[in-house]
N, C-alpha and C positions, 0 to 999 in steps of 0.2 A: 339439533338448536343449535343458533350458530351464539357464540360469546365473544361481543366485543370489549377488546381489554384499550382503553384509552387513557393515556396517560395526560393527566392535566395540564394545560401549558403554562398554569402560576408554579409548575417546577423549576421554572425560569427563576423564580424568588427563593426557594429553596434551595436548588443547586449552590445559589450565592450566600448560603447560611443565614437567611432572613426569614423567621417566621412568619406564619399565614394570622398575627395576631395582632392587627393595628390597636386595641385598645391597650395594650403594656407594652410592646416594640414590635417593630413589622414594617410593613409598608402600606400606605393609605392615597389609593388613586383618587384623584378628586380634580374638578375640573375648575374648583374656587380655591383659591388660597390666602389665610388670614394668618396672623400672625401667630407664632405658637406661644401658646399660654400655660403650658404643662410645670409645674411648682417648681422641677429641677432645670428649668430654661428660664435662667432669671436675665433680666435687661443689664443687670449690675457686672454679669460676666462678659461683657459685650467684647473683650479681648482673644475671646476664642472665634469671633465671627469670620468669615472668608465669603470671598466672592469670585466667582469662576465665569471666564467668559468662554463660551464653547463655539468653535468654529464649525457648526453643524446645525442644519435646518431642522431642532426638535420642535416636537408639540408644544407651546407654551399653555400656562393656564389660561382660563378663557376671562378670568377676572382674578387680582391679585391686591392684595393691602399692601401698604408702606410697611415694610418690615426693617427700618433702618435702626431699629429699637431692640431687637431679638438678637441674641447671637449664634443663630442657625448657620450654615452654610448656604448661599444662594448659587443657585446657577441660572445664566444666561446664554438665551441661544445665538445665533450668527444674527438674528434682527434684534439683538438686545431686550428680548422679552424674557419673563422670568420664566422657566421650562423644569424647574423643579428645586427642592428645597429638602437638606438635610438638618435633622436634629441629632449630631452627636451626643448630646445628655442624655437623650431617651432612646437611642439608635434607631430612630424613625424615619421613613426616606418619603416625602409626600412628592407624588409627580401624575401628570396628567395621563399618562401610557406607559405601559410596561414597556416599551422601546426606549422612552426617558430614562427608565430605571434602570436597564441592562447598561446603555453606556454610561450612565453618570459611575454605578457602582462599578461598573469592569476599569474604567478609567481613572477614577478620581477617588474611590475611599477602599480603606482596606478590608477586606471582607471578612466577615468570622469566619472561623475554622469548622468546617463540618467534623461532627465526630460520630461514627457508626459503630454501635456496641453491639456484640452478639452474647447470648448467653442460654443457658437449658439447664430442665430439669429432668433427669432421669428416673424412671422408676425401676426398681431390682425386684427379683422375689425372694425372699431369703428362707433359708431349709436348713434342717439338719443331715446335709449330705442327700438325702434322696429329696426328689420333688413332692411325694407323699407326704413328707414330714415338714410340711409349712411353719413359719413363724411370723407372726403379726409382729409389724416395726414397732406398734403402740406399745406390744411387749418387750421390748428390749430398752437398752440403755439411749435410743435414739427416737426417744417419744418427745419428739417437738415440730412445731409445724413452721419455727422458722431459723432454726440452725442449717450450716452447709449440708450436713448430714441429718435428714429426721424422717419423720414419717408422711407418707402421703395424707392427703384430707381424708380418706376413708380410712387410714389406720393400718392398711395390711400392707402395702410394699414399701419397701425402704426407697425414701426419694436422695438424690443427690440432688444439690442448688448448685450447680458450677456458676462460679464469680464470671460477669460479664469480661469482654478481653475486646482489644481493637483488630484482631487478626485472629483467622481460625486456628493457625500454628499456635497463640500464646494459651487461647481456648483449650486446646488439645492439652497443654502445660498443664493449666488448671486443674484439669481435670484427671489428669495422671497423678498430681501431686495429692489429690484428696484419695483416690485408692490406694496411694503409697502410704497413706494415715492409716487407713483400714486394713493392711496386708496381714497383720495379724488376728483380726478379729475373728472368733471362731465359728460363726456362722456362714452358710456360701451363699453366694450373690449371683442369680443366673439373669441372665436380661432377656428370658422368653420363657413362657408359662402356660401351661394350659387350662389355669384357672384364674388369673388374673389379668385385667386388660393394660397390659405394663404401655406405658406412654413414653416419647422422647421429644417435648416440647421444646421449640424452638422461641427465641426471645429473641426481639430486633428492639432497638432503640438507636434515632436519629437525633441529635441535637447537636447545638455551638458549643463554641466554648464558655457562653454567657448561659450553659444549659437551656435556651431556650427549645421546645419542641418544634422540632420538621418533620413531624409525620402524622399532620392533619388528618381528618377523617376523611377527607378527598381522594387519598391515596391511601388507603386499606383496599379498596375494592380492588385495582389492578395489581397491587403487591400482593394480595390473597391468590388472584387466579395464576400468576406467572410464579408464586411458589407452589399453587396444585399443580401446576402442567411440569416443572422441573424438578419436583420433590414429592411433595406428598400424593402424588397418584401411584407412584412405586411402593411406599409404604403402604399405601390402603389397600393393594389388589396383592402384598404380600400372604401366602397363604398359611403359614405359621402363626401368624398375628392374628387371625380372623376375627377372634373370642372377641375384639375390642369393639367391634361393631355389634356384638351384642350387648353390650354395655352403653352403647350411644356414641361410643366413641372412633375415632379411625374414621370421620368422614372429610369429604374434602368442601370446600366452601360455597361451591354451585349446590352441594345437597343440604350443607347446614351453615349459616353463619357465626354457629359456636366454633367453628375449624378456628378463628381468629377471634381473640377476645382481648380485652382492657383490662387489664389487672393492675390499678395503680398503687393499692396497698402491697403486693409485693414486689412489683418491679416497675422502671418506667417503660414507655414502651408498647408494644404489642407481644401478644403471645400467640404463636402457631402451633396447634395441636394434632393436625393431623398424623404426622410421623410415630410410630413407636419405639420402644425399648432399642429394636433391632441398630439404633442410631451410635451404639455404643459398642456395639459387638467385634470392631475392629476400630484400631485407633488411627488407621490412615483413611477409612471409611468415613470416619466420624469429621477428622481435617476435611476431606474432600467436600462431603456434605455442607459445612458450613461456608467451602469458599464459593459453593452455586449459589448459597442464601447471599452473600456478600456481594458476586456478581449480578444477582437480580436488583439490588440495590443500586448499585451503580448502572444497570442499564436504565432503570427508571428515571435516575436523576440526571443522566447524558441525553435522555432522548424525549424531550418535555413536548407535548402536541403529538406523539407518535400514535397508532393505531396498528393493533394486532387484532387477527380474527381467526378464533380455532373453533370447531364443532363440540359440543358437549362431550362426544366420543372422543376427540382427540385430547382432551382434557385429561377424559378416564382413563385414556391408555399411558399417557405421560409421553415427554420430551424424546425424541429419536439422538440418537450420539449424533448426528449432523446439526442439532436444535443447540447444542452445547456449544460446539465448536463456533458455529456462526453465529447465533444469538448472542451469547454470553462469552463469548471468544475465549472458551477454556481449553487445556491442553487437551489433545485428542485420548492421549493413554489415561489420563486423570478422571475424562469424564468416562472410559469405557470400562475404568477401574468400578466406578460407582456403579453402573447399569449390569454387570457381571454379578457385583455382589448379591441381587436379587434371586438369582438363578442357583445359588449355591445353599447347601443344609444349613440352618442356623444352627452355629456351636452351642450347646449345653454345658459346656465348661464355664469354670467361675470366672467373674469376669475380671478379677485380679488376673488370674491364668491369662487371659486376653491381652491385658493389657503390659504381660510381665514385670508385675510391680511385685513379684513376691521370689523369693531365693529359691534354688533350684531345687531344694528337698523338700520344701513346702510346697512348690509347684508340683512335684512329682506326687506326693501325698493326696494332694486336692485332688489331680486328674484321677489318680487312681483309685480312690475311696467314693468319690463322686461316681463314676461308672460300673463300681463293684456294686452300689446301693442302688445303682438304676436296675439290676436284675430283679431284684425283689421289689413285690408287687404288695404293698402292705395294706392289709384290706380290713384290720380292726385295730383294736387298741395298741397303741406301742408307747413305752418311755422313749422319749429322745436317747438319753442317757444309755439307756440299757442297748438301743440299735448302734450306737457309736460304739459301745464295748463289744457286740456282735461283729461291726464290720471289722474292726482290728484284728479278731480271732480267726475270720474267714479270709480275710483280704489277700494272703499268700497263697492259697489253695487257687493253683493254677489253671484247673479244669474251669471255675466260675468265669473265666474273661470270655470263653466261647457259648455262653449261655445268651439267647437272646433277653432285649430288655423286657422288664415285667414280667418272666416265665416263671419266676418263681414266686409262691402267697406263702407272705408271711405274717404273724400277727404274734402277740403277747395274751398271754395267761390272763383273766382279770379276777380272779378270789385269790386272796391270801392262802398259801399253803399247799398251792398248785405247784409243785417247784421240779417236775421234769418237764424233758425236752419232749414232745411229739413230732413224728415226723411222718410223711406221709406220701408213698412212692406207689406206682401203678405196678411195677416189674417186684421183682423177691429181692427182699433185703431184710437180712436178720444181723441181730446184733444183744450181745448178752450184757450190755451195758447197763445199771440199776437207773442211771438217770434218763433213759431212753425208752418213749414207746413208742411202736412201728404202727401204722395204719396201712394197708396194702391195696386199698380200693378209696383214694382220695376223691372227695366231693369234686366234680369237674374235669376230673383227668390230670389237674396239673399237680407237680407236687408241691407238698406246704411243707412249713417248719412252724411251729406254734412254741416260742419260747418260754419259759417256767416264769410265773410271776416275779419272783426274786433271783435275778440273774447276775454271778457274781464271776469274775476273772478265771478262779478258782475250779470253777462248775464248768465253763465253756474250756479250758484247758483239757478236764478229764473227756470230755465230748470231741475233741478237735479230730480226731482219727476217723473216728466215725462220720461225723459231718464231711470227712472228705472223701469218703466212701460213697455216703449218700449223695454227694453232687456227682460224683462220677456214673452211678448207675444209672440216678437222672437224667444225666446227658445222653448215657447210653439208650434208655427208654425211650428219651425224645427224638433220636437220631431215627430208632428204628420204625417210631410212629410215622415222622414224617415220609421214610422210605415205602411205610405202606399208605399213605394215602396217595404218594406219586403213583404206586402202581395201580390204583384202585382207578384213579384218573385217568391213567394211562389205559 
């Protein structure tokens, strides 16, 4: 199916800073002119009246009343006929054609300044180091739907609502400032999740300095299709975030009109919802993405009446490198950086580490503990405080860093009084420590650890040597098992 992206001719009005709302302010195209009767345009203010003679054959009004008593500015063509009227008190231009409007505004009027602001809200997963110990933002101190940092509408992910900015660079600085404020927050923050459809929504607001809206409904469709082609398609096809589609998110405008929505109670302008939280994985990527968005807006305003044709397959596959450099006139290296990011593994480190807003020691601890935590597959009950205590006790056991992710099952006893460590391993492992029970045929063949119901630092210190030996034996057993599988396959 062919998709025609047609940029309306009336963008000529918007690009000059005038809205398409003549009942308030803007432009009125009419063949008949009668004196302005708006309350703020009074005959007693006649000193503001101006009369201009244009040495050009512009289309006149077919019928025009005598306007001597009105303070509006009048424009006469080379034949002495009235061809345009401007009411400065109400910022309205009356004219019979768009050509007259363009000539009058370009040569006689100080045009309103166009202000394009960009913003975003990004959803992050909170956890106690391990992605198995997720925390709902609703249950934290950020239980708010209105703050800069708060809970998502579902109450699950943490949502960072970045204040809008006039440039991608300033928007990046705004987000960096917020993350810097969160640098000491105890919970870890990830921009990727196996359980939550984390989004990175883009906000676009186009106004003039009088706060008149310059993003009418007629402009939403071409803007949405161009956003799909240059931005959204790459996010939607990104494999690590496929879970978003199961929740009804991560769809292009061609699939669902909900990809673009108007949320006036939350922010002005529109919200583009196709991108995921991958938007925040890298500061430079974040800035380049919003540079692309800004260039799309600029392209629309610079090409009124233009028509682009794409197939649905083209939009689904996304723009090629040449499209960024030819259509959007982007720097080739920055466009290539944006496209290459989707071919790399998604970093699972804390977002504050990715943005380098924490000190060296805090950064080192976050990286190391999150890496060690992912070696354990938490399959049952686990108190977060006890898991953090356990991590601190084993984080310096060197051999742990060689284990694959989720290779050691771990849980905690459910009942009071069960205060022994239970260790399960397929190979021979013996200990005389009275705090440890050993099982030699663990269910499923994987090594497992069951922590006591009451876990203290003292108990962990008394079993640390045995835990170190347990991990060493588990790793040897795992390597032998893998070698055996390879030989059997060969």
